[in-house]
Every structure is written in structure tokens, then in C-alpha cells.
C-alpha positions as CSV (number, residue, x, y, z in Angstrom):
1,X,84.6,-79.0,31.5
2,X,80.9,-79.5,31.3
3,X,80.4,-77.6,34.5
4,X,82.4,-74.7,33.3
5,X,80.4,-74.5,30.0
6,X,77.1,-74.2,31.9
7,X,78.4,-71.6,34.2
8,X,79.5,-69.5,31.2
9,X,76.2,-69.9,29.5
10,X,74.3,-68.9,32.6
11,X,76.3,-65.8,32.9
12,X,75.6,-64.7,29.4
13,X,71.9,-65.3,29.8
14,X,71.8,-63.1,32.9
15,X,73.6,-60.3,31.1
16,X,71.2,-60.6,28.2
17,X,68.2,-60.5,30.4
18,X,69.5,-57.5,32.3
19,X,70.1,-55.7,29.0
20,X,66.6,-56.4,27.9
21,X,65.1,-55.1,31.1
22,X,67.2,-51.9,30.7
23,X,66.1,-51.5,27.2
24,X,62.4,-52.0,28.1
25,X,62.8,-49.5,30.9
26,X,64.5,-46.9,28.6
27,X,61.7,-47.4,26.0
28,X,59.1,-47.0,28.8
29,X,60.7,-43.8,30.0
30,X,61.0,-42.4,26.5
31,X,57.4,-43.3,25.9
32,X,56.3,-41.7,29.2
33,X,58.2,-38.5,28.6
34,X,57.1,-38.3,25.1
35,X,53.5,-38.6,26.0
36,X,53.6,-35.5,28.3
37,X,51.9,-32.3,27.2
38,X,53.8,-29.0,26.9
39,X,52.3,-26.1,28.9
40,X,53.6,-22.4,29.0
41,X,52.7,-21.2,32.5
42,X,53.3,-17.8,34.1
43,X,53.3,-17.8,37.9
44,X,53.3,-14.3,39.5
45,X,55.1,-13.0,36.4
46,X,57.6,-15.8,36.3
47,X,57.3,-17.5,32.9
48,X,58.3,-21.2,32.4
49,X,57.5,-24.2,30.2
50,X,56.2,-27.3,31.9
51,X,55.8,-30.9,30.6
52,X,53.0,-32.7,32.4
53,X,50.6,-35.6,32.4
54,X,48.1,-33.5,34.4
55,X,44.5,-33.7,33.0
56,X,43.4,-30.3,34.4
57,X,44.9,-27.0,35.3
58,X,44.1,-27.6,38.9
59,X,46.1,-30.9,38.8
60,X,48.9,-29.0,37.1
61,X,49.1,-26.3,39.8
62,X,48.9,-29.1,42.4
63,X,52.0,-30.7,40.8
64,X,53.7,-27.4,41.1
65,X,52.7,-27.0,44.8
66,X,50.7,-23.9,43.9
67,X,47.7,-23.3,46.2
68,X,44.7,-21.5,44.5
69,X,42.6,-19.1,46.6
70,X,39.3,-17.6,45.5
71,X,40.9,-14.1,45.3
72,X,43.7,-15.3,42.9
73,X,43.7,-14.6,39.2
74,X,43.8,-17.8,37.1
75,X,43.3,-18.2,33.3
76,X,42.0,-20.4,32.0
77,X,39.8,-21.8,34.8
78,X,41.0,-24.5,37.2
79,X,38.8,-27.3,35.6
80,X,40.1,-26.6,32.1
81,X,41.6,-29.7,30.4
82,X,45.3,-29.5,29.8
83,X,46.2,-29.6,26.1
84,X,49.5,-29.4,24.4
85,X,50.9,-25.8,24.1
86,X,48.3,-24.5,26.6
87,X,49.1,-21.1,28.1
88,X,48.3,-20.6,31.8
89,X,48.5,-17.4,33.9
90,X,48.2,-17.4,37.7
91,X,48.5,-14.3,39.9
92,X,48.4,-14.6,43.6
93,X,46.1,-12.1,45.2
94,X,47.6,-9.8,47.9
95,X,45.7,-8.5,50.9
96,X,45.5,-4.7,51.1
97,X,44.1,-2.4,53.8
98,X,42.4,0.6,52.3
99,X,41.7,3.6,54.5
100,X,39.6,6.2,52.7
101,X,38.5,9.3,54.7
102,X,38.8,7.4,58.0
103,X,36.8,4.4,56.6
104,X,38.8,1.2,56.8
105,X,38.3,-2.0,54.8
106,X,40.4,-5.0,53.7
107,X,40.6,-5.9,50.0
108,X,42.2,-8.6,48.0
109,X,43.8,-7.6,44.7
110,X,46.0,-9.0,41.9
111,X,46.8,-5.5,40.6
112,X,50.5,-4.8,40.1
113,X,50.4,-1.1,41.1
114,X,48.3,1.2,43.3
115,X,46.9,2.9,40.2
116,X,45.8,-0.5,38.8
117,X,44.2,-1.3,42.1
118,X,42.2,2.0,42.2
119,X,40.9,1.3,38.7
120,X,40.0,-2.3,39.8
121,X,38.1,-0.9,42.8
122,X,36.4,1.8,40.7
123,X,37.9,4.6,42.8
124,X,38.5,7.9,40.9
125,X,40.7,10.6,42.4
126,X,41.0,14.3,41.4
127,X,44.2,16.2,41.4
128,X,43.6,17.6,44.9
129,X,43.1,14.3,46.6
130,X,45.9,12.8,48.6
131,X,47.0,9.1,48.4
132,X,49.8,7.3,50.1
133,X,51.8,5.5,48.7
134,X,51.7,7.1,45.3
135,X,49.8,5.6,42.3
136,X,53.0,4.1,40.8
137,X,53.9,2.2,43.9
138,X,54.0,-1.6,43.6
139,X,51.3,-3.6,45.5
140,X,52.7,-5.6,48.3
141,X,51.0,-8.1,50.6
142,X,49.4,-6.5,53.7
143,X,50.0,-3.1,52.3
144,X,48.2,0.0,53.7
145,X,46.8,2.5,51.2
146,X,45.5,5.8,52.6
147,X,43.2,8.1,50.6
148,X,42.1,11.6,51.8
149,X,39.4,13.1,49.6
150,X,39.9,16.9,49.0
151,X,37.1,19.4,49.7
152,X,36.6,23.1,49.0
153,X,36.9,25.7,51.7
154,X,37.4,29.5,51.9
155,X,40.7,30.9,53.2
156,X,40.9,34.5,54.4
157,X,44.5,35.5,55.0
158,X,45.1,39.0,56.2
159,X,41.7,40.1,54.8
160,X,42.3,38.5,51.3
161,X,39.8,35.8,50.5
162,X,40.3,32.9,48.1
163,X,38.9,29.4,47.5
164,X,41.2,26.4,48.2
165,X,41.2,22.6,48.3
166,X,42.1,20.7,51.4
167,X,42.4,17.2,52.7
168,X,43.2,18.3,56.2
169,X,41.1,17.5,59.2
170,X,42.4,20.2,61.6
171,X,43.2,23.8,61.1
172,X,46.8,23.2,62.1
173,X,47.2,20.4,59.4
174,X,45.5,22.7,56.8
175,X,48.0,25.5,57.4
176,X,50.9,23.1,57.1
177,X,49.5,21.7,53.9
178,X,49.1,25.2,52.5
179,X,52.6,26.2,53.5
180,X,51.1,29.1,55.6
181,X,53.2,30.3,58.6
182,X,51.9,32.2,61.5
183,X,53.7,35.1,63.2
184,X,53.9,35.5,67.0
185,X,50.7,37.5,67.4
186,X,48.6,36.2,64.5
187,X,45.2,34.8,65.3
188,X,43.2,32.0,63.6
189,X,39.5,31.3,63.5
190,X,38.6,28.5,64.1
191,X,41.4,27.5,66.5
192,X,44.3,25.3,65.4
193,X,42.9,22.2,67.1
194,X,39.4,22.4,65.6
195,X,38.2,20.3,62.7
196,X,37.5,22.1,59.4
197,X,34.0,21.4,58.1
198,X,33.5,21.0,54.3
199,X,32.8,24.4,52.7
200,X,34.0,26.0,55.9
201,X,36.0,29.2,56.4
202,X,39.5,29.6,57.9
203,X,40.2,33.2,58.8
204,X,43.8,34.3,59.6
205,X,44.0,37.7,61.3
206,X,47.5,39.0,60.8
207,X,48.4,40.9,64.0
208,X,51.4,43.3,64.3
209,X,52.8,45.2,67.2
210,X,54.6,48.4,66.0
211,X,55.8,51.6,67.7
212,X,55.0,55.1,66.6
213,X,56.8,58.3,67.8
214,X,54.9,61.5,67.3
215,X,55.5,65.1,68.5
216,X,52.5,66.9,70.0
217,X,52.1,70.5,71.2
218,X,51.6,71.2,74.9
219,X,48.9,73.8,75.3
220,X,49.7,76.6,77.7
221,X,47.3,77.6,80.5
222,X,46.0,81.1,81.1
223,X,46.6,82.3,84.6
224,X,44.6,85.3,85.8
225,X,45.7,87.6,88.6
226,X,43.5,90.2,90.3
227,X,44.7,93.8,89.8
228,X,43.1,96.5,91.9
229,X,44.6,99.3,89.7
230,X,42.6,98.2,86.7
231,X,38.9,98.8,86.2
232,X,36.6,95.9,86.3
233,X,36.5,94.2,82.9
234,X,39.9,95.4,81.8
235,X,42.7,92.9,81.2
236,X,46.4,93.3,80.8
237,X,48.8,90.6,79.6
238,X,51.8,90.3,81.9
239,X,53.5,87.3,80.3
240,X,52.7,86.0,76.8
241,X,51.9,82.3,76.6
242,X,54.0,79.8,74.5
243,X,53.2,76.3,73.5
244,X,55.6,73.5,74.5
245,X,56.5,70.3,72.5
246,X,56.4,66.7,73.7
247,X,57.6,63.5,72.0
248,X,55.3,60.5,72.7
249,X,56.0,56.9,71.9
250,X,53.0,54.6,71.3
251,X,52.6,50.9,71.0
252,X,50.1,50.2,68.2
253,X,48.3,47.0,67.5
254,X,47.4,46.4,63.8
255,X,45.0,43.7,62.6
256,X,45.2,43.1,58.9
257,X,46.9,46.5,58.6
258,X,44.2,48.4,60.5
259,X,44.9,50.1,63.8
260,X,42.8,48.6,66.6
261,X,44.6,50.0,69.7
262,X,47.2,52.6,70.7
263,X,49.0,52.6,74.1
264,X,51.3,55.3,75.3
265,X,54.5,53.7,76.6
266,X,56.8,56.8,77.1
267,X,57.0,60.5,76.6
268,X,59.7,63.2,76.7
269,X,59.2,66.9,76.9
270,X,61.3,68.6,74.1
271,X,60.3,72.2,74.8
272,X,58.6,73.3,78.0
273,X,55.4,75.4,77.8
274,X,55.1,78.9,79.2
275,X,51.8,79.8,80.7
276,X,50.1,83.1,79.9
277,X,49.6,85.5,82.8
278,X,46.8,88.1,82.6
279,X,46.0,90.8,85.1
280,X,42.3,91.3,85.5
281,X,40.9,94.6,86.9
282,X,38.9,94.5,90.1
283,X,38.2,98.3,90.6
284,X,34.4,98.8,90.7
285,X,33.3,101.6,88.3
286,X,30.4,102.5,90.4
287,X,32.8,103.9,93.1
288,X,34.0,106.4,90.6
289,X,30.5,108.1,90.7
290,X,29.7,109.7,94.1
291,X,26.6,111.5,95.2
292,X,28.8,114.6,95.7
293,X,29.2,114.8,92.0
294,X,25.5,115.2,91.5
295,X,25.6,118.7,92.7
296,X,26.8,120.0,89.3
297,X,26.0,118.9,85.8
298,X,23.7,119.2,82.8
299,X,20.1,117.8,83.1
300,X,17.8,116.9,80.3
301,X,15.3,114.2,79.2
302,X,16.1,111.2,77.0
303,X,14.3,108.2,75.7
304,X,15.7,105.1,77.6
305,X,15.5,101.5,76.6
306,X,17.3,98.5,78.2
307,X,19.6,95.7,77.0
308,X,21.6,92.7,78.4
309,X,25.0,91.2,77.8
310,X,23.3,88.2,76.0
311,X,21.1,90.0,73.5
312,X,21.1,89.0,69.8
313,X,24.3,90.1,68.2
314,X,25.9,91.1,71.5
315,X,29.5,90.1,72.3
316,X,29.2,90.8,76.0
317,X,31.8,93.6,75.8
318,X,31.1,97.3,75.5
319,X,32.6,99.7,72.9
320,X,35.2,100.6,75.5
321,X,36.2,96.9,76.1
322,X,34.3,96.5,79.4
323,X,33.2,92.8,80.1
324,X,29.5,92.9,80.9
325,X,29.2,89.2,81.4
326,X,31.9,89.2,84.0
327,X,30.4,92.1,85.7
328,X,26.6,91.6,85.7
329,X,26.0,94.2,88.4
330,X,27.8,97.1,86.7
331,X,26.0,100.3,85.9
332,X,26.6,101.0,82.2
333,X,24.7,102.9,79.6
334,X,25.0,103.0,75.9
335,X,25.0,106.5,74.4
336,X,25.5,108.6,71.3
337,X,29.0,109.8,71.8
338,X,28.2,113.0,69.9
339,X,25.7,113.8,72.7
340,X,27.2,112.2,75.7
341,X,31.0,111.5,75.5
342,X,32.2,108.0,76.3
343,X,33.5,107.8,79.9
344,X,31.1,110.4,81.2
345,X,29.7,109.9,84.6
346,X,25.9,110.1,84.4
347,X,23.0,110.0,86.8
348,X,19.9,108.3,85.3
349,X,16.5,108.6,86.9
350,X,15.1,105.3,88.2
351,X,18.6,103.6,87.4
352,X,21.2,105.5,89.4
353,X,24.8,106.5,88.9
354,X,26.3,105.0,85.7
355,X,29.2,105.3,83.2
356,X,28.7,106.0,79.5
357,X,30.8,103.1,78.3
358,X,28.9,101.7,75.3
359,X,27.3,102.6,72.0
360,X,24.6,101.1,69.8
361,X,23.5,101.3,66.2
362,X,20.0,102.5,67.2
363,X,21.3,104.9,69.9
364,X,21.2,108.3,68.2
365,X,20.6,111.7,69.7
366,X,18.8,111.9,72.9
367,X,18.5,108.2,73.4
368,X,20.2,105.9,75.9
369,X,20.3,102.1,76.5
370,X,20.7,101.0,80.2
371,X,22.5,97.7,81.0
372,X,20.4,95.1,82.9
373,X,21.8,91.9,84.3
374,X,18.8,89.8,83.1
375,X,16.2,89.8,80.3
376,X,13.4,90.0,82.9
377,X,14.8,93.3,84.3
378,X,15.2,94.6,80.7
379,X,11.6,93.8,79.8
380,X,10.3,95.4,83.0
381,X,12.3,98.6,82.2
382,X,10.7,98.8,78.7
383,X,10.9,102.1,76.9
384,X,10.3,105.4,78.8
385,X,11.3,109.0,79.2
386,X,13.8,109.6,82.0
387,X,15.8,112.6,83.3
388,X,19.5,112.3,83.2
389,X,22.3,114.5,84.5
390,X,25.8,114.5,83.1
391,X,28.1,115.0,86.0
392,X,31.1,117.3,85.6
């Protein structure tokens, strides 16, 4: 019985001791937990409330397995003492590659968007600058941001000049950016592969190939035929001339609307021409006056001067239509028709046999003007009294 009593007592003491230990432990835990400080922390935008025994913010972040780098944003500072109800904000910096006008550099940022990053980097863009991705894009780690700064240049399109902005490096890129299309024959200066300088000029010459069909007259030729039945200097139309008509097709090159070349590519005769045929007399007038005719006729003296076919006011044709320029060796005299009838055969002293075939404003009464082939002969003749005989 005694043994059973001690065993029972021993068991109760063990249970009591265990209960005491549990109570102490529970009280310790309650005390430990109750002594923690409450901190509101935002990690990369994720808000949470933390209970901690950490003395500093650095220890707190270490508890949370957060590694702080020099580029990260942390507020308050890492060595700040942790107090109850402290608010902590941490943003992890992201690595961004910025390429601006072909200049490349790596930057760390805690900005949320591209626009915020540009503000942080003190980069100001105008409305013509080009950026990719756009300002509202979210910043991501190892992101590439490209900026092309716009510059002014002069664009001449088809002769029309205007000032534009461009971020392009080559002429081809510029045309694409401006939405300009080239036709098959258009020409660009500088060439498409060349780089555009700032304040440069891009000149687009609009080239067109067009066809033009025109109708043009065909001039007729004048064909002369000798006729021994007509006196020298006389002409007779045998066949009248008539113009023809031809249709010509041209290929025309226009640059900015102005014609720069014209090439004949085909032609078609619509109406054939008809050449003019003229009979020209070849009978020499001098053969009409023979020495035998000198046997009869009226003789008297006249004042004789000389002229040529090329004197001032002369047409080269006589009053009877004889062509003196075509017959420089003809023997012709100008007379007053009231004294010597036109067509008369005359013998003139020192001149020879001649035909009265011309008149003159100053030739009145007993005056004649003898035809000479040259001015020198006319000057040598001068003005003199000669005897003439009108042959019957």
C-alpha cells in the first residue's frame, strides 16, 4: 500500500511540474510577442504589417531576406532605429539601358514609368522627339529605352518647300517617317542611303513620262524645170503646191511639271504633200536683138545712168517681171514708156543691144538707166550722153 501511495504522489508531482513549465513557456511567449514593435512596410509596392524585435531598419530588412543595394530607394535610412508604428518604404532599383541619339549608357532607377524615369534623369523631350517604349510604359529590369532627338530640315517635294522635323538618320527612313511615297521615275537628292545632316535639305524631283500626239504640217517643196519657150526670168506654175499633214507621237519627260526632254517615238502621214512645180524660162533675151535689126530705127541722144539689181529699194525684178538677180548678164534698160515703149529692142552706144524692160521714178523723158551686174561697173558708167537707136 505504501508503495502504491508514493507512486501516485510522484505522478501528480510530475504532472504539476510539467504544467508549470508549460505555463512559464506560455507566459514567456506572450511576453516575447508582446514586446515586438509593429512596423508598416512597403516592399516594391506590396504593403504589409510586420512585428519585429529588430533594432534598425537594416536588421528588419535582413529578417525579411531583403538585400539592399546602393541604387535602391529606402525610407527612412537603413540605420534608423525601429520604433512602434514606423513606416518603411523600399523600392528595388532596376537596371535600364538608355540609348539617346546613338549614345548608350546603363542607368539604375526606381521610377515606375518611363515618364518618371525621364524626369528623374532630367531629360526633356519635345513633341517631335521619338521615344520607345512610350512614356506610360512600366519600367522593367534590363529594359532598353531608345530616344531619337528631332531636328529641323527643309523638304522640297515637287518644287514645294516646307520646314519639317525629323529623327531619321537616312533619307529612306525620313521618307518613311513622313509618309512620302516615290513613283517609279522620281529622283531624290541626297540619295536614299545617305545620312541627313541637321538643317539639311531633302529634294524630291517628281519625274513623269507622258506621251503627246500632235499634228504638224508637211511643207511642200518647190521644184523648178527649165523651159526654153519662156524668156529668162519668166516663171510659170505647172502644179500648185499643197501642204501635207503628219501625226507625231512624242515621249515627254516632266520634272516637277516642267518639260525637260521630248523624244519622237512614232509618226503617221495623214495627208500627203504635193510639191509645187514651176517652169523657169531659159530663152536669152539678147538673142532677140540681132545686128541685122540695126539697119533701121530712130536714133537720138539721151542721158544715161546705170543701176544694179541690189540698189537701195530695188526688188531685183523689172517692171515687166524679169529677174535681174537670176540673170546678171542680161542687157536691160529702164526707160520712160511714153518715150520708149516697154519691150522695145534698143541699141545703146557703149552698152550694146538691149531690151527696154524696166522703168524708174527718175527716168523721165530722154533718160535711160542701163543695168549693170555689179556696183563697180555701175560707178564706172557714171552719167553720160549716149546715142541710142530704137530698132523696128
